[in-house]
C-alpha positions as CSV (number, residue, x, y, z in Angstrom):
1,X,0.0,0.0,0.0
2,X,2.8,2.4,0.9
3,X,4.6,1.8,-2.3
4,X,1.4,2.5,-4.3
5,X,1.2,5.8,-2.4
6,X,4.7,6.8,-3.6
7,X,4.0,5.7,-7.1
8,X,0.9,7.8,-7.2
9,X,2.7,10.7,-5.8
10,X,5.5,10.4,-8.3
11,X,3.0,10.0,-11.1
12,X,1.2,13.2,-10.1
13,X,4.6,14.9,-10.1
14,X,5.2,13.5,-13.6
15,X,7.9,11.0,-12.5
16,X,7.4,7.6,-14.1
17,X,10.6,5.8,-13.3
18,X,13.3,5.3,-10.7
19,X,15.8,7.1,-12.9
20,X,13.5,10.2,-13.2
21,X,12.9,10.4,-9.5
22,X,16.2,12.0,-8.9
23,X,15.2,14.8,-11.2
24,X,12.8,16.1,-8.5
25,X,15.8,16.4,-6.1
26,X,17.6,19.3,-7.7
27,X,21.2,19.4,-6.6
28,X,23.9,20.8,-8.7
29,X,26.2,17.8,-9.0
30,X,28.7,16.9,-11.7
31,X,28.9,13.3,-13.0
32,X,32.1,12.1,-14.7
33,X,32.9,8.7,-16.1
34,X,36.5,7.6,-15.4
35,X,37.2,4.1,-16.6
36,X,35.2,1.6,-14.6
37,X,33.6,4.1,-12.3
38,X,31.4,7.2,-12.0
39,X,32.7,10.1,-10.0
40,X,30.0,12.4,-8.7
41,X,30.9,15.7,-7.0
42,X,29.0,18.5,-5.2
43,X,31.1,21.6,-4.7
44,X,29.0,24.5,-3.4
45,X,32.0,26.5,-2.2
46,X,35.7,25.8,-1.5
47,X,34.7,22.4,-0.3
48,X,33.6,19.3,-2.3
49,X,32.1,16.0,-1.5
50,X,32.9,13.4,-4.1
51,X,31.7,9.8,-4.3
52,X,33.0,7.2,-6.7
53,X,30.8,4.3,-7.8
54,X,31.9,1.1,-9.5
55,X,30.0,0.8,-12.8
56,X,29.9,-2.9,-12.4
57,X,27.4,-2.4,-9.5
58,X,25.6,0.8,-10.3
59,X,24.2,2.5,-13.4
60,X,24.4,6.3,-13.7
61,X,20.9,6.9,-12.3
62,X,21.5,4.7,-9.3
63,X,24.8,6.4,-8.6
64,X,23.2,9.9,-8.9
65,X,20.3,8.9,-6.7
66,X,22.5,7.4,-3.9
67,X,24.8,10.5,-3.9
68,X,21.8,12.8,-3.8
69,X,20.4,10.8,-0.9
70,X,23.7,11.0,0.9
71,X,24.0,14.7,0.4
72,X,20.4,15.5,1.6
73,X,20.5,13.2,4.6
74,X,24.1,13.1,5.8
75,X,26.4,15.7,4.3
76,X,25.6,18.6,6.6
77,X,25.7,21.2,3.9
78,X,23.7,24.2,5.1
79,X,23.0,24.9,1.4
80,X,20.8,21.8,1.2
81,X,18.8,22.3,4.4
82,X,15.8,24.1,2.8
83,X,15.8,21.6,-0.1
84,X,15.7,18.6,2.4
85,X,12.7,20.1,4.1
86,X,10.5,20.2,1.0
87,X,7.7,17.7,1.1
88,X,8.2,16.5,-2.4
89,X,11.9,15.9,-1.8
90,X,11.2,14.0,1.4
91,X,8.6,11.8,-0.4
92,X,11.0,11.1,-3.4
93,X,13.8,10.4,-0.9
94,X,11.6,7.9,0.9
95,X,10.6,6.3,-2.4
96,X,14.3,6.0,-3.5
97,X,15.3,4.5,-0.2
98,X,12.4,2.0,-0.3
99,X,13.7,0.9,-3.7
100,X,17.2,0.1,-2.4
101,X,18.0,-3.6,-2.8
102,X,20.4,-4.9,-0.2
103,X,20.3,-8.2,1.5
104,X,22.1,-6.9,4.6
105,X,19.5,-4.2,5.2
106,X,16.3,-6.3,5.1
107,X,13.7,-5.1,7.6
108,X,15.3,-1.6,7.9
109,X,13.5,1.5,6.8
110,X,14.2,5.1,5.9
111,X,17.5,6.5,7.0
112,X,18.6,3.3,8.8
113,X,18.1,1.4,5.5
114,X,20.0,4.1,3.5
115,X,22.9,4.2,6.1
116,X,23.0,0.4,6.1
117,X,23.2,0.1,2.3
118,X,25.8,2.8,1.9
119,X,27.9,1.2,4.7
120,X,27.6,-2.2,3.0
121,X,28.6,-0.7,-0.4
122,X,31.6,1.0,1.2
123,X,32.8,-2.1,2.9
124,X,32.6,-4.0,-0.4
125,X,34.6,-1.1,-2.0
126,X,31.7,-0.4,-4.5
127,X,31.7,3.2,-3.4
128,X,34.1,5.7,-1.8
129,X,33.5,9.1,-0.3
130,X,36.1,11.8,-0.5
131,X,36.2,15.4,0.6
132,X,38.4,18.1,-0.7
133,X,39.1,21.7,0.3
134,X,40.8,24.4,-1.5
135,X,42.9,26.3,1.0
136,X,45.2,29.1,-0.3
137,X,45.4,27.6,-3.8
138,X,46.2,24.1,-2.5
139,X,43.6,21.4,-3.0
140,X,43.5,18.9,-0.1
141,X,41.6,15.8,-0.8
142,X,41.1,12.9,1.6
143,X,39.1,9.7,1.8
144,X,36.3,9.8,4.4
145,X,34.8,6.7,6.0
146,X,31.1,7.1,6.2
147,X,31.1,6.2,9.9
148,X,33.2,9.3,10.6
149,X,30.1,11.4,9.7
150,X,28.0,12.2,12.8
151,X,24.7,12.2,11.1
152,X,25.5,8.9,9.3
153,X,26.7,7.2,12.5
154,X,23.4,8.3,14.3
155,X,21.3,6.7,11.6
156,X,22.9,3.3,12.0
């Protein structure tokens, strides 16, 4: 019944597929293909969050959706707070999370399911989160483990 509610909501908004659902969540990200992976970045200022996705396990739409879900729910960017509060974005986020397929996260819902799935993908090395900062013309980039993020750790 709940899934039908989301499908109807998405149909009213003109969204007819999982791939199109991310179009409702408007975040200015850049997607690049680099060999066997996608690199998706969000750089609102002198900081960037980048996530790499192995093409073997994710298509472009899945990668974009997961990164958008990470940004809205766990990144802590103040630029995204108003977007995250919009009802349509919350509904689409819930729908995208409900569609995640991951055997380790059966029975989990909402943010717990998202955090569980992302953690599983990270442990399998299917995804990697990196952050970079440009300080005085020097770009510093480092790998970040998802558990290091407070909001992410709380969701587990």
